[in-house]
TIRODREN-57442 format. One record per residue (C-alpha): x, y, z. Coordinates in steps of 0.2 Angstrom, whole numbers. Layout:
TIRODREN-57442
+-------+-------+-------+
:    c1 :    c2 :    c3 :
+-------+-------+-------+
:     X :     Y :     Z :
...
+-------+-------+-------+
This chain:
TIRODREN-57442
+-------+-------+-------+
:    c1 :    c2 :    c3 :
+-------+-------+-------+
:   504 :   727 :   515 :
:   499 :   736 :   499 :
:   495 :   727 :   482 :
:   505 :   711 :   480 :
:   508 :   703 :   463 :
:   511 :   685 :   459 :
:   518 :   681 :   442 :
:   515 :   662 :   441 :
:   515 :   660 :   422 :
:   529 :   648 :   423 :
:   520 :   635 :   432 :
:   522 :   618 :   424 :
:   506 :   609 :   419 :
:   499 :   598 :   433 :
:   508 :   608 :   447 :
:   502 :   621 :   460 :
:   513 :   634 :   468 :
:   521 :   630 :   484 :
:   512 :   637 :   500 :
:   527 :   649 :   503 :
:   526 :   656 :   486 :
:   508 :   663 :   489 :
:   509 :   666 :   508 :
:   511 :   685 :   506 :
:   493 :   686 :   500 :
:   487 :   684 :   518 :
:   494 :   701 :   522 :
:   490 :   710 :   506 :
:   477 :   724 :   503 :
:   474 :   717 :   486 :
:   482 :   704 :   474 :
:   486 :   702 :   456 :
:   488 :   684 :   450 :
:   496 :   680 :   433 :
:   495 :   662 :   428 :
:   484 :   647 :   425 :
:   470 :   641 :   436 :
:   480 :   632 :   449 :
:   489 :   649 :   453 :
:   472 :   657 :   456 :
:   466 :   643 :   467 :
:   482 :   643 :   477 :
:   481 :   662 :   481 :
:   462 :   660 :   486 :
:   467 :   645 :   497 :
:   479 :   656 :   506 :
:   467 :   670 :   508 :
:   453 :   658 :   514 :
:   465 :   650 :   527 :
:   469 :   668 :   533 :
:   451 :   672 :   534 :
:   453 :   687 :   522 :
:   444 :   682 :   506 :
:   430 :   695 :   508 :
:   443 :   709 :   512 :
:   456 :   707 :   498 :
:   451 :   710 :   480 :
:   459 :   698 :   468 :
:   463 :   702 :   450 :
:   467 :   688 :   438 :
:   477 :   689 :   422 :
:   473 :   671 :   415 :
:   485 :   660 :   405 :
:   481 :   655 :   388 :
:   477 :   637 :   391 :
:   459 :   630 :   388 :
:   455 :   629 :   407 :
:   461 :   647 :   410 :
:   451 :   654 :   395 :
:   435 :   644 :   400 :
:   436 :   650 :   419 :
:   440 :   668 :   414 :
:   424 :   668 :   403 :
:   413 :   660 :   417 :
:   419 :   673 :   430 :
:   418 :   687 :   418 :
:   436 :   693 :   419 :
:   438 :   710 :   412 :
:   420 :   715 :   415 :
:   417 :   732 :   424 :
:   417 :   733 :   443 :
:   421 :   721 :   457 :
:   411 :   704 :   457 :
:   408 :   694 :   472 :
:   408 :   675 :   471 :
:   406 :   660 :   483 :
:   420 :   648 :   486 :
:   420 :   630 :   483 :
:   430 :   620 :   496 :
:   434 :   602 :   499 :
:   437 :   593 :   515 :
:   456 :   591 :   512 :
:   460 :   610 :   514 :
:   459 :   615 :   496 :
:   447 :   625 :   484 :
:   440 :   621 :   467 :
:   439 :   634 :   454 :
:   436 :   625 :   437 :
:   436 :   606 :   437 :
:   438 :   592 :   449 :
:   439 :   574 :   445 :
:   438 :   557 :   455 :
:   444 :   542 :   446 :
:   452 :   525 :   449 :
:   469 :   526 :   457 :
:   483 :   516 :   449 :
:   481 :   506 :   433 :
:   491 :   519 :   423 :
:   494 :   506 :   409 :
:   475 :   505 :   406 :
:   466 :   519 :   396 :
:   458 :   531 :   408 :
:   440 :   526 :   403 :
:   444 :   508 :   405 :
:   448 :   510 :   424 :
:   433 :   508 :   436 :
:   430 :   510 :   454 :
:   417 :   506 :   467 :
:   409 :   522 :   473 :
:   394 :   529 :   482 :
:   390 :   548 :   480 :
:   377 :   560 :   484 :
:   374 :   577 :   477 :
:   365 :   585 :   491 :
:   351 :   572 :   495 :
:   351 :   564 :   478 :
:   361 :   548 :   476 :
:   371 :   550 :   460 :
:   382 :   534 :   461 :
:   381 :   517 :   469 :
:   392 :   504 :   462 :
:   405 :   503 :   449 :
:   409 :   519 :   439 :
:   422 :   527 :   428 :
:   423 :   544 :   435 :
:   415 :   559 :   444 :
:   417 :   576 :   437 :
:   413 :   592 :   447 :
:   412 :   610 :   441 :
:   408 :   626 :   450 :
:   393 :   634 :   442 :
:   399 :   653 :   442 :
:   382 :   658 :   434 :
:   372 :   652 :   449 :
:   374 :   655 :   468 :
:   383 :   641 :   478 :
:   380 :   628 :   465 :
:   391 :   613 :   459 :
:   387 :   603 :   443 :
:   391 :   585 :   445 :
:   393 :   572 :   431 :
:   395 :   553 :   434 :
:   401 :   542 :   421 :
:   396 :   524 :   424 :
:   403 :   516 :   408 :
:   411 :   522 :   392 :
:   399 :   526 :   378 :
:   384 :   526 :   391 :
:   375 :   542 :   395 :
:   382 :   551 :   410 :
:   372 :   556 :   424 :
:   370 :   575 :   427 :
:   365 :   584 :   443 :
:   368 :   600 :   452 :
:   367 :   605 :   470 :
:   378 :   613 :   484 :
:   388 :   598 :   489 :
:   394 :   581 :   483 :
:   400 :   568 :   495 :
:   410 :   553 :   489 :
:   415 :   536 :   497 :
:   424 :   525 :   486 :
:   438 :   512 :   483 :
:   455 :   520 :   483 :
:   453 :   535 :   470 :
:   464 :   548 :   462 :
:   458 :   566 :   464 :
:   463 :   579 :   452 :
:   459 :   598 :   457 :
:   460 :   610 :   443 :
:   472 :   599 :   434 :
:   483 :   596 :   449 :
:   483 :   578 :   456 :
:   481 :   576 :   475 :
:   497 :   568 :   482 :
:   489 :   551 :   488 :
:   474 :   540 :   485 :
:   458 :   544 :   495 :
:   443 :   534 :   500 :
:   432 :   549 :   504 :
:   430 :   566 :   497 :
:   418 :   581 :   498 :
:   417 :   596 :   488 :
:   405 :   610 :   493 :
:   400 :   628 :   490 :
:   403 :   636 :   506 :
:   389 :   649 :   508 :
:   399 :   657 :   523 :
:   413 :   663 :   512 :
:   414 :   676 :   498 :
:   428 :   682 :   488 :
:   430 :   697 :   476 :
:   436 :   698 :   458 :
:   442 :   715 :   453 :
:   444 :   719 :   434 :
+-------+-------+-------+
């Protein structure tokens, strides 16, 4: 199949495309994605599940929201020539492009920073959380190779803990996970994000 174009600019905030909407990517020779970060993530997920991330170049025309602008800058969208990147995956079948968050599930009536959960987390061999925390933020570092930045907030107004590595593993009280602005459909008690050094994808200007 030749070039396939996905116009996903109409995605509502906090939502991702349905699997069927991006399924044609698996058989394409190249893809163009128009839309926000979750649109790009969905297409790359489809390519990864088909085992074709290294074979199918991806062009992205980002939306104008802050996350899309920030990710486009980090990836160097619009620069000359194809660029190759690793893929950040999770153990629940998704990919992470810009920002992941783990926070307390429920308690929507309380301010987000007032909610806390018990968690233990490791960034590679470093223990980054062990006890009550407010949240964990994870961002792929696209300027490095196979690296994640991890920030653990223990309490509001206290200095957050920063670390970096290839993977972050979290065991916790029931938690809400948000991947690139899209909430995971159910609470979890375990979650892993990792930069998969076996997988590469190509960004085409």
